[in-house]
N, C-alpha and C positions, 0 to 999 in steps of 0.2 A: 626500479620497479615502477610501472605506470600506475596511476591512481585508479582504484576501482570506482564504480559508479555511485554517485551520491545524489539524492533527489528529494525535494519537498513533497510531502503527502498532504494535500489540501482536502479538507472536509467541507462539503457544501450541504446547506439545508435551506430550501426555499430561496434559491439564487444567492444566498449569503454565505460568506466564508466564516466557518465556526471552528471551535476547537473543543474537544471533549477530554475528560479524564476517566479512564476505565470504561470508555464508551457511554459515559453518562453526562448529563447536564451540559449540552452544547453552549459554549460561550461565543457571543458575536464578536467577530474580528473586523470585518469590513467587506469591501467590494472585491470579489475574487479576480475579476478581470484586471483591476489595478494591481493586484499582487502579481499576476502573470507578467504584466509590463515591467515590474521591477526585476523579476527573475530573468527576464530576457537580457538584462544588462549585467547579470552576474554569472559566475561559472557553474551553471546548473546543467547536469548531464541529461536528466529527464524530469518530467513533471507527472505526478500521480494526482488525479482528481477523483474523489469518491463522494457520490451523492448519498448521504446517510439516510435521508428521508425516503428516497426511492427504494433503498434496500430494505428498510424496516416496515414501510407502510403500504407496500404494494401499489404505489402511485406510479403515474405515467413517467417515462423518462423525458426530461427537458431537452429535447434535441436542439432547440434554438440556443440554449446556453452552451451545449456541447460545441455547436458550430462556432459560437463566439470564442470559446477557449481555443479551438483549433486554428481559427483565423489569426489570433493574437499570439499564439505560442510559437516561438522560434525554435524550441527544442522538442525532442520526441515527447509525445503526450500519451498517457495511459488513463483510460476512463473506467470507472466502475460504479454500479448502482442501478438496480431495477431491471437488469437484463434477464429476461424470461423466455425470449423466443429467438429462434435462429434469425428471423428477419431483423431483430434488434442489432445483431452483429453486422449485417450487411449495411444497414443504414448508418451506424456509427463509424464504421471503416470508410464509408463513402463521404463522410463529413471531414475526413482528414486525420482521424485519430490513428496512431500507430499500434496501440496495444489495447486490449480490453481485459479488465479485471473482473473475475467472477467469483462469487462466494455461494450464495444460496442455490444457484443453479447446479452447483456440484452435488448438492443434496437431492434436489428436486427432480432434475432431468439430465443425468449424465450423457445421454445419447445426443443431446444437442451440443454438449461440449465437445464430444468426439467429432461430430460433424463439422463444427467450427474449426477445430484443429486441422482436420483433413483439408477443408476448402480454403482456409485463409492462412494456414501455416502455424505450426506449434509455437513458433517464436513470437506470434502476435497475441497469444492467449495466456494470461497470468492468473494462476489459481491463488486466491486469497484464503489463507488458513488462520483463523483466530483461535488462540490457545489459552486456556486458563488451568491453574492448579486447583485440583479438587481438595476436599478436606484431608485426604490422606497424603497430599503433596504430590500426587501423580498428575502428569499432563494429560489433558483431554481437550478435544476440539469443542469450541464454543459456537453454537449456532446464533449468529447475529440477528437473524430474523425473529426468532421466538425466545432469545435470551436464555437458552438452556445449554447445559453441558450434555453433549449427545454422542460423542464418539471417542473411542480409544485412539490416541494420537498415532501410534505406530501403524496400526491397521489402516487409518484413514490416509496417511501419507502414501502407503502402498496403493490404496484405492485411487487416489488422485493421480498418481504417476501413471496408473494403467489407462487413464484417459488421454494421455499423450500431450498434456499441456507443456509449454516451453519454459515456464518460469513459475516460482512460488514467491508470494509475499507472505511472510510469517509475522503475525502481530501477537505480542504478549498483551492480553487484556489487562492483566494485573499491573503491568508496567506502563501501559498507554497513557500519555499525558503527565506522567509523574516526575520526569526529569531525573530518574534515578538510575538510568542506564538500561541497556538492552538486557534481556534474559539470556545471558551467554550460554548457560548450559543447555537450555531449550534449543537454541540456534545451532550450537555445536552438535547436538544429537541429530537434528534434522539434516544438517550438512553431511553427516556420515551416512545418510540413508539414500542420497541421490547425487547424480553428477550434473543435474540441471542448475541453472543460477537461482540463488535465493536472495531475496531482498529482506533484510532485517528491518522490523518496524516495531515501534512501541517502547518508549522510555528514554530515548537519546536526550542527554542533557548537557553534554560538553563535547569538545572536539576529540578528547581522548577516548570517548565512547566509540566514536567513528574509527579511530586508528585501531583500537582493540578488535572491533568486530570484523574489519576488513583485512587486517594484516596479521593479528594474532590467531583469531579464530578462523580466518581464511574465507569468509563469505565474499560473493562477488559484488554485492550492492547493499546499500543502506538507505532508508528513508528517514527523513526528519520531519516532525510535526511541530511541536511547541517551539523548538529551536528555530523554526523557519518563520514563525509569526509573532514571537515575543521577544523583548529585549533580553530578559533573563527570567528565571523563575520568580514569580511574584511581582513582576514589573509589567509595564504597559506593552501595547502592541507595537511591533516593529517588523516589517517584512525584511528579512535578512537571510543570509546564506553563508556557511562557514567558508573561509578561504582555503584553497587547496594547499597552500604552503604550510598551514597549521595541521594538516592531516596526513600528508604524504609520508610514508615510512620509506626512508632511503636505504635501509639495511638490506 
């Protein structure tokens, strides 16, 4: 069986590479372009770059930084953060980015999302869905822009799929940055709702987490955050990537 896709998910704030826990307290890691240079030498399938300040603060997109990423990156690149207009899609794709990740726009202006899918191809548009458990233990969609629980998960998945996006990246807010593994039940539930590819995100802490989500749960792709920028939990910064031989399920 061939290996599914595995990709670093890098968080950017004010041109700097950072890492969060539960979407809070960004910790400075280093220069993101240097990280990309290291990933070029490793077996990285794709790279996701998310500008967390542009997403939350309604600030301008740093197109110069995106251009630097696209020029340096040897693998397919997905970018997200601050995308609010159709013209943003055109400009970012023209810079050499293969996929665009959208989140707030799904809430605020779905017609732009539909137009982008029609004109650039569904395969190039990735819907980012952040999920949190409420006090009753039920899954709900978390609005990253205003930090509130705002949507029923099942209804929201159906709504997003109706926009004709080509891929989902599903992040467990509760697990993000914790190293305790993916929320397997959440991802299993969503995987049963759709046939389009799903990227698991949030909580990956060891190679076995990747093997489980890709080969036992059956998702098509997984993102790594902390594992891609730290030596181990509680240890220092190290730009790294898991070896394929430690993850492939030969059964």
